N, C-alpha and C positions, 0 to 999 in steps of 0.2 A: 589912833587915828589910823587908818588903812592907808595903803599906797592908792593914789586916783589915776583913773586914765581916764580921758577924752578921746570919744569916738566921734565920728562923722555919720552916721545912721544913713545907710543906703536903702530902707525897707520899704522907703515912699519917695515922693519928690521932694515931701517937708525938709528933708537933709537935719534932721536934728542933731542937736549937741548933748549928746549922752555921756553923764559922767559916772562911771563903776566904782567906787571904792570897795576894794577885796577889803575885807578884816581878815583879822588874825581868826578868826574863827571860820575861815574859811567861806564864810559866805560874803555873798555881792549886797550892796547898796548898788540900785542903778535910780539915774535920776536925770531930767531931761528931755526924756521924751514924751512926745503928743498921743502915739499908737502906740498899740501893744507887738505889732509890730518891730519896733525900736527896743523896747523891751527883751523881745526873744533876739533879736541883730545881737544889740549891746553883750548879753548873755555867752551869744554863742561866738562871737569874736574874741572875749577875753580868754573862754575856758575852752572854745576849739575852733579855730576860724580856717574856714572853708572857701572856696574860690570856682567857679566855673571859668572852664580854658576855652579859648577861640583861638584857631590861628589860621592860616594859609598855606597854602602848600603849591609847589608847583605839580603839574600833572602831566608825566606821560606824553605825547602825542596832544595836546593842548597848548594853546599860549593864553589860555584864561585859566586863571588860580583857580582852585578850590579851597571856600570856605568850612571848616571842620570845629567840634567845638566837643569836649567831653559832655555825657549825658545825664551830669550830675555832677554837683560840686564836688572838690575832692581836696585833702588837707593843702594850707599855703605852706609849707614848708615843702610840697611836691612839684609844686608850681613849673620851677626851671628844671626839673628832671621830668618832667611829661613832655614841655617843649620841648627838651632833645627828641627825647624819642617820637615826638611827632612829627619833625623838623626831617630823622632824619628815613622815615616812612619813602616806600616808592609805590606809587598809586598809578595806574594806567588806565585808560578811558574801557568803556564808559563806566556812570558815577551818579548813583540814585542818591537821593535825599533816605538819610537813615543809614547807608551802606557803612559796615564796622570799619574803618579805615585802622584802627588800634584796638586788639581787644585786652581787656584788662591793663591799661594801662600804669606802668610802675607799684604793681599790685596794690592797685589802690581798691580794685572791682567794678572798674570805673570804663565804659570803652571811648570811644574818640568815634564821631560817626559824621560823615558828611552834612553840609546843609544845604546842600543844589544840586541841581542834574548839572552833569558834562557829558555830553555825548560826544 
C-alpha cells in the first residue's frame, strides 16, 4: 500500500476531505472529492503546491495601507521569500489598481500588483 495524504480541498465551499494515496508505481489514487475541482486541487497539492500571496504595505505619504497580491499562484515554498521582498518594497503615492509593485517576485515570473487606488 502507498502513502496516504489527507487534504482539505479549498476548491469550492464544500471543503471535502480528499485522500491521496501515492502508489509505488508513481500513480496517485484520489478519493473523497465531490466535484472535479477537488480532484484537481488534491493532485496539484501533492505534486506542485501553489498559493496566491496577499499582503498590506505602508505607503509613503499616506496613512492608509496598500493591499497587494501576486497576479498568479506561486510555488508554496517561495511564500516567505516573496513576503520578505514585498515588505522591503518602497511605495509612494499615487498608486492605482494593477500597478506593479514588485516585478517577477523571487524569479517566479509573477508580478505583485496593487489591489486598490491610493491618492
